[in-house]
C-alpha positions as CSV (number, residue, x, y, z in Angstrom):
1,M,29.0,44.1,-74.4
2,G,30.1,43.5,-77.9
3,R,28.0,43.8,-81.0
4,G,25.0,41.5,-81.1
5,G,24.9,41.1,-77.3
6,E,28.1,39.0,-77.1
7,V,29.9,39.0,-73.8
8,P,33.6,38.8,-74.6
9,G,34.8,37.9,-71.0
10,G,38.5,37.2,-70.5
11,A,38.6,39.9,-67.7
12,T,39.2,40.2,-64.0
13,V,36.4,42.2,-62.4
14,N,35.8,43.3,-58.8
15,S,32.6,42.9,-56.9
16,F,33.7,45.4,-54.3
17,T,32.4,42.9,-51.6
18,D,28.8,43.6,-52.8
19,H,27.0,40.2,-53.0
20,R,24.5,41.6,-55.5
21,V,27.3,42.7,-57.8
22,A,29.1,39.3,-57.3
23,V,25.9,37.4,-58.4
24,N,25.5,39.5,-61.5
25,L,29.1,39.3,-62.5
26,R,29.1,35.5,-62.0
27,V,25.9,35.0,-64.0
28,G,27.3,37.2,-66.8
29,G,30.4,35.1,-66.7
30,V,28.4,32.1,-67.8
31,A,27.5,33.9,-71.0
32,A,31.0,35.1,-71.6
33,Q,33.1,33.7,-74.5
34,A,36.2,33.6,-72.4
35,P,36.6,32.8,-68.7
36,M,36.1,35.7,-66.2
37,T,37.6,36.1,-62.7
38,V,35.3,37.8,-60.1
39,Q,37.2,39.1,-57.1
40,R,36.1,39.7,-53.6
41,C,33.1,37.3,-53.5
42,D,33.6,35.9,-50.0
43,N,30.4,37.6,-48.7
44,L,28.4,35.7,-51.3
45,R,28.8,32.5,-49.2
46,T,26.9,34.3,-46.4
47,A,24.3,36.1,-48.5
48,F,23.5,33.1,-50.8
49,P,25.1,30.0,-49.4
50,G,24.0,27.6,-52.2
51,F,24.8,30.0,-55.1
52,D,28.0,28.2,-56.3
53,R,26.3,24.8,-56.2
54,L,23.3,26.2,-58.1
55,M,25.5,27.7,-60.8
56,S,27.5,24.5,-61.0
57,S,24.3,22.6,-61.6
58,L,23.7,24.9,-64.6
59,G,27.1,24.2,-66.1
60,A,29.1,27.0,-64.6
61,E,32.7,26.4,-63.5
62,I,33.1,28.2,-60.2
63,A,36.5,28.2,-58.5
64,D,38.1,30.5,-55.9
65,A,40.7,32.8,-57.5
66,P,44.2,32.8,-56.0
67,A,44.8,35.7,-53.6
């Protein structure tokens, strides 16, 4: 994180197919100043099926990244 708790964002990060990591990275992306791409989140749909809908209701823009 940058000074003062700022999250710069603007990066591509890998969840390594760990749904817990994917959730944390996507939540962190909401606070980021620039968009973030979180890779390998397919298992999140199984572990927390309503997560993307919940994040969208909070104002997050969630979209599948191109392969």
